[in-house]
C-alpha positions as CSV (number, residue, x, y, z in Angstrom):
1,M,-11.3,-37.8,-18.9
2,K,-8.4,-37.5,-21.4
3,K,-5.0,-36.5,-20.1
4,S,-4.9,-33.7,-22.7
5,T,-8.1,-32.2,-21.2
6,I,-6.7,-32.3,-17.7
7,F,-3.5,-30.7,-18.7
8,S,-5.4,-28.0,-20.6
9,G,-7.5,-27.3,-17.6
10,L,-4.5,-27.1,-15.3
11,A,-2.7,-24.8,-17.8
12,L,-5.8,-22.5,-17.9
13,V,-5.9,-22.4,-14.1
14,G,-2.2,-21.6,-13.9
15,L,-2.6,-18.8,-16.5
16,C,-5.5,-17.3,-14.5
17,L,-3.6,-17.4,-11.3
18,F,-0.6,-15.8,-13.0
19,S,-2.7,-13.0,-14.5
20,A,-4.3,-12.4,-11.1
21,C,-0.9,-12.1,-9.5
22,Q,0.3,-9.8,-12.3
23,S,-2.7,-7.5,-11.9
24,E,-2.5,-7.4,-8.1
25,P,-0.6,-4.2,-7.0
26,K,2.6,-4.9,-5.2
27,D,2.7,-4.0,-1.5
28,P,5.0,-0.9,-1.2
29,S,6.7,-2.5,1.8
30,Q,8.3,-4.8,-0.7
31,W,9.3,-2.1,-3.1
32,S,13.0,-1.4,-3.9
33,E,14.3,2.1,-3.4
34,E,14.1,2.6,-7.2
35,E,10.4,1.6,-7.2
36,L,9.6,4.0,-4.4
37,N,11.5,6.8,-6.1
38,Q,9.6,6.2,-9.3
39,W,6.2,6.2,-7.4
40,V,7.2,9.5,-5.7
41,S,8.4,11.2,-8.9
42,Q,5.4,10.1,-11.0
43,K,3.0,11.7,-8.4
44,E,0.0,9.7,-9.7
45,Y,-1.2,9.4,-6.2
46,L,-1.8,13.2,-6.1
47,G,-4.2,13.1,-9.1
48,E,-4.2,16.6,-10.5
49,L,-3.1,18.3,-7.3
50,Q,-0.3,20.7,-8.2
51,V,1.1,21.1,-4.6
52,A,3.2,18.2,-3.5
53,P,4.5,16.8,-0.2
54,A,7.7,18.5,1.2
55,A,11.0,16.8,0.5
56,A,11.2,15.8,4.2
57,T,8.2,13.5,3.9
58,D,8.6,9.9,4.9
59,F,7.5,8.6,1.4
60,S,8.0,4.9,2.3
61,T,5.4,5.2,5.1
62,L,3.1,7.3,2.9
63,A,3.2,4.7,0.1
64,S,2.4,1.9,2.5
65,S,-0.5,3.9,4.0
66,Y,-1.8,4.9,0.6
67,F,-1.8,1.3,-0.5
68,L,-4.0,0.3,2.5
69,H,-6.3,3.4,2.6
70,K,-6.3,4.8,-0.9
71,D,-9.8,6.2,-0.6
72,R,-8.9,8.2,2.5
73,W,-5.8,9.7,1.0
74,D,-7.5,10.4,-2.3
75,M,-10.3,12.3,-0.4
76,A,-7.6,14.4,1.4
77,F,-5.7,15.2,-1.8
78,D,-8.9,16.0,-3.7
79,Y,-10.0,18.3,-0.9
80,L,-6.7,20.2,-1.2
81,K,-7.1,20.5,-4.9
82,N,-10.8,21.4,-5.1
83,T,-11.4,23.6,-2.1
84,D,-10.9,27.4,-1.9
85,L,-8.8,27.1,1.3
86,T,-8.4,30.9,1.6
87,A,-12.2,31.2,2.2
88,L,-12.4,28.5,4.9
89,E,-13.6,29.8,8.3
90,P,-11.9,28.4,11.5
91,G,-13.5,25.2,12.6
92,T,-13.7,21.4,11.9
93,Y,-15.0,20.0,8.6
94,D,-16.1,16.4,8.1
95,L,-15.0,14.7,4.9
96,M,-15.3,11.0,5.6
97,G,-16.6,10.6,9.1
98,K,-13.8,9.9,11.5
99,D,-11.6,8.6,8.7
100,V,-10.8,12.0,7.2
101,Y,-11.6,15.4,8.6
102,V,-10.2,19.0,8.5
103,I,-9.2,21.4,11.2
104,V,-8.8,25.0,10.4
105,P,-7.2,27.0,13.3
106,N,-7.6,30.7,13.8
107,P,-5.0,32.7,11.8
108,Y,-2.0,33.3,14.0
109,V,1.4,34.9,14.2
110,P,4.0,32.0,14.7
111,K,5.9,31.9,18.0
112,V,9.5,31.3,18.9
113,A,10.4,27.6,19.0
114,E,10.7,27.5,22.7
115,E,7.1,28.5,23.2
116,V,5.7,25.7,21.0
117,R,5.5,22.1,22.2
118,Y,6.1,19.0,20.2
119,E,3.1,16.8,19.7
120,A,2.5,13.3,18.4
121,H,-0.5,11.1,17.3
122,R,-1.1,7.4,17.3
123,R,-4.1,6.8,15.1
124,Y,-3.9,9.7,12.5
125,A,-1.5,11.2,10.1
126,D,-1.4,15.0,9.8
127,I,-1.4,16.8,6.5
128,Q,-0.3,20.3,7.4
129,Y,-0.6,23.0,4.7
130,I,0.2,26.7,5.0
131,V,-2.5,28.5,3.0
132,S,-0.9,31.9,3.4
133,G,2.2,33.3,5.2
134,H,5.2,31.2,6.1
135,E,6.7,29.6,9.2
136,L,8.9,26.7,10.3
137,M,7.8,23.2,11.0
138,M,10.0,21.1,13.3
139,E,10.1,17.4,13.7
140,L,12.2,14.6,15.3
141,P,11.7,10.9,15.8
142,L,9.2,10.1,18.5
143,E,11.7,7.6,20.0
144,M,14.0,10.5,20.8
145,T,11.4,12.2,23.0
146,R,9.9,11.8,26.5
147,E,6.3,12.4,27.4
148,L,5.1,15.7,28.8
149,T,1.5,14.8,29.1
150,A,-0.7,11.7,29.2
151,Y,-2.0,10.5,25.9
152,E,-5.5,11.9,25.1
153,A,-7.3,9.1,23.3
154,E,-10.3,11.3,22.4
155,N,-8.1,13.9,20.7
156,D,-5.4,11.4,19.6
157,L,-2.8,13.7,21.1
158,I,0.2,13.6,23.3
159,F,2.7,16.4,24.0
160,V,6.4,15.4,24.2
161,E,9.8,17.0,24.6
162,P,13.2,16.1,23.2
163,D,15.3,13.8,25.3
164,A,18.3,16.0,25.8
165,A,20.8,13.1,25.9
166,L,19.5,11.5,22.7
167,V,19.4,14.8,20.8
168,E,22.9,15.7,21.9
169,A,24.1,12.4,20.6
170,N,22.2,12.8,17.3
171,P,21.5,16.5,16.7
172,E,20.9,16.1,13.0
173,A,17.8,14.2,13.8
174,V,16.0,17.4,14.8
175,Q,14.7,19.0,11.6
176,S,13.5,22.6,11.1
177,N,12.0,23.2,7.7
178,P,10.5,26.2,6.0
179,A,6.7,25.9,5.3
180,D,4.7,28.0,2.9
181,P,2.0,27.5,0.2
182,S,4.5,25.8,-2.2
183,A,4.3,22.4,-0.4
184,F,2.5,20.5,2.4
185,Y,3.9,18.4,5.3
186,I,2.8,15.0,6.3
187,F,3.5,13.7,9.8
188,F,3.1,10.1,10.8
189,P,2.9,8.7,14.4
190,E,6.6,8.0,14.5
191,Q,7.3,11.7,14.0
192,A,7.0,14.2,16.8
193,H,6.3,17.6,15.3
194,K,5.5,21.2,16.0
195,A,4.0,23.7,13.6
196,G,3.6,27.5,14.2
197,V,7.3,28.2,14.7
198,R,8.3,31.7,13.8
199,A,10.2,32.4,10.7
200,D,9.2,36.1,10.9
201,S,6.2,38.0,12.2
202,V,3.9,37.3,9.2
203,E,0.4,36.1,10.0
204,V,-0.3,32.5,9.0
205,K,-3.4,30.6,7.9
206,R,-3.0,26.8,8.2
207,V,-5.2,23.9,7.3
208,V,-4.7,20.4,8.9
209,I,-6.2,17.3,7.3
210,K,-6.4,14.3,9.6
211,V,-6.2,10.9,7.9
212,R,-7.0,7.8,10.1
213,L,-4.4,5.1,9.7
214,D,-6.1,2.1,11.4
């Protein structure tokens, strides 16, 4: 075999490998802050959904999860876009088996913060959207809490409470954000959170979409 033929073959293989690398999407965990901000601002992951995640969203974790489970997140965002949420009856709705499903609680009047417990999950992310009314959604890092109940694997649920000493040392870690139909909140396992906290006495309708992360 001529050397020129060998070199040509090697060059072709190298070109193919280079093209494959170029077309392979970059893992968001390797993104720079500028790349992440560009991904967030372009909102391509939302498709034609007009409502966007709240500013408090952990977009780095969202991008990494979207990279791994694009079909699940697309299903969730498509559901928000294409469903008449105001007409949904309370209950649980299957979208993609155990990978994506919807919980619609009964309409309620939010409670004072002290009457609502923080919760956390290990296998699912919560997309929490206020269809009508408004309330406060609170969150703090799970590492700043202590367990109130044992973890319920069947419901992927554990109730926690703030560790007073840790919160006193870092009070700004506790967030209380207004929630209404203008945006939705996404909570990941690292975030203890509680919805249904009173802003005033307006009745609230809320939809929760559960997205499996493993």
